[in-house]
N, C-alpha and C positions, 0 to 999 in steps of 0.2 A: 834232233839227232845231232849227235855229236861223234866227230872222227875220232879214233883212237890216236896213238904214236905210230905211225907208218902207214896211216890207213888211207887210201885215196879210193874216190869215187869213180868206179869204173864204167856203169850205164845208169840210168835213170829210166823208169818206163811208167809212163801214165796210162790209162785207159784208154779205151780205143774210141774213137769219135762217135761211130753209129748209136750204141747205145744213149749216147749225151743228145744226140739228135732227135733220137727217137723219144725223150723224156723232155726235150722241147717241144717237140710236136704236139706231146698230151698236152702241156700247156695251153700249148696256143689254140688245140680243138674245146679245150675246156671253157676259153674265154671267148669262143666264138657266139655261144648261144645268148651272152649278155649283150655283144654287141648287135646282134640280129633283133633283140629285145628294144635294144636303144632308137633302132631303124623303124621300128614300128612304134614307138609312141612319141617319135621325133616330133609330129605333126600336134598331138595332145599337149606336149610339155613346152612351156617357155626354154628359149634358147639358151639363156645362160644355166640352166637345170640340166637342159642336155650337156652342155660343156663340162659344167663339173662331173656328172657321170664319166663324160668320157675322160676327162682327167684323171679320176681314181681309177678306171680300167687300165689305163697305160701305166699309171704309176705300180697299181698292184703287180701285172704284167712283167713291168721292169724288173720291180725287187724281185721278184719269183725268180726269172731268167737271170739274174745275177748271182743270186744266192745258188741255183743249181750249178752255173759256170764254176763258182768260186769252190764247193765242194768237188766238183769234177776235177779242176787242176790242181788243188791241194794234194789231194791222193796221188801216192806214186810207190813206187816200188824201185828202191834205191839197192844197186850193189855194188857191195866196194871189194877191194882186195883180201879182205877178210871176213865179212858177212853180208849178209843178205837184210834189208830191214822196210819192213812195209808199216806206211805212214799214211793211216785209214781214217779220215776224218766222217764221223757219223753225221754230224752238224757243225756248225762254224765253232760250236764254243766247246764239240766234244771231239778229242782226239786220241787215237790208241796207238801203240806202237809196236808192232809186232817183229822181233828179230830173231835169227840165229848165225850162229859161229858158222862158216862156210864146213872145217871139220865136222860139225855135229850133222851134216845131211847126210840123211839115209837113202832117200829115194823123193824124186821130183817129177810130178805128174803134171801132164796138160790135158785140158780136155777142151774140145771145140764143138761147133755146132753142125757137124753132119758133112756131106759131100758139098754143100754149098760155101765152104771154108777155105775151098781151092782160090776163088776170087779174093783178091787182095782186101775189097771193099768189106767184104764178110769174115775174113781170118781173125777172128776173135774168140777168148774161151779163156779158161780158167787154169791158173799155176797153184798147184798145192805141193807143198814143199814139208816133207817128214821128216822128222828126226826121232833120235832115239833116247833124248832125255824127255823129261817129265814137261817141257814146256811144250805148248799147244804148237799145231801145225800151220803155217804161213798159208793163208789161202787169198790170191789176187784175183778177184775176179774183173772180166771184160779187159783182159788183156791184151795188147794187139802182138799178133803171131806168137803163140804160146810154144810151138815149136821151137823157135829160134831163142827164146828165154831159156827153156827148159836146155838147148843145147851148149847155151854159154856158161851156164851154171854148171854144167856137167863138164867144160871144158876147165874152168878154173878148179874145179874139185879134184881135177886128177891132173894138173900142171902142178899142185902144190907139191 
């Protein structure tokens, strides 16, 4: 993302941390049966083979955790004084950038997860920014406090 002349970054939003923690817990729960199997076979296999299996499991778990963390931290919604840019990393090698000018924004919608979103821990949802042009809408999932992002974008549009 390159900034144009006179353009300044006002705010940068990253995904909410709770879905990230859920993904990490899924990976942890998937690796638990393998550790349990190693525990069951520890008496029947030599120690160096058990150590090797532990090393492989820890390496795979660490690599998956680093991958999930990098993709999580690289995704972001950047709001400047002239436009809104969503940088979406599908994988570590595939990135998509969606942007729209503030003047082209017709509607900003926010969606949250029911009444439990009152609590700050669960206050996340989606932001959908729609334009009148033929360019696709910007959808930022797992946004922290989507109502405040919506209010901030509307305040920028009306201050112009």
